[in-house]
C-alpha positions, 0 to 999 in steps of 0.5 A: 777624285773623291771615293764614293761607294754606291749602295743599291736599294729598292727603297731609297726613302727607307735607306736614306732615313737609315743613313740619316739616322746614323748622322749623314746629311742629305746632299744632292738628289737627282731630279727623278729622285733615283740617286741621292748623295749623303755627305759625311765627314769622311766622304759621300755615300750614294744611294741608287734606286734599283731592281730587286736583284741589285738590292743590297749590292755595293759598288766602288765608285769615284767622282772625277773632277776632270774629263773622263777621257783624261782618266781613260788615257791614264788607265790605258797608259798604265795597261788597263782597258776602260769601257767608253764613257756613257751618258747617264742621268747624272752626267757621264760614267765609265767602268774599268776592271781593277787587277782582281777583275772587280768593276770600278765606276768613275763618274763625272757629275753634271750638277745642272741635272740635280734639284 
């Protein structure tokens, strides 16, 4: 599982230019263009086009390499209660609260949905 912080923004193009100037490369982009991935040596930064109230927010996410039902089963066995997986434009997603009550997102990407 890869760690993937998600940075929400109203201006995905400007934010992408900024992080590319820092040295990140442009990776996969969703077909509608509201989701971009910028891989670097230490991981991947995801940029998500969003509304004004979400702009500037950063969320901790993980990219799963196994079915989300398997991840959910392990979480439940450890005493945590994940929300059910949902369909997303990029594949599937599931959220769960960590012990401090912070929401964490686990994503399973379907690369056939990307350009």
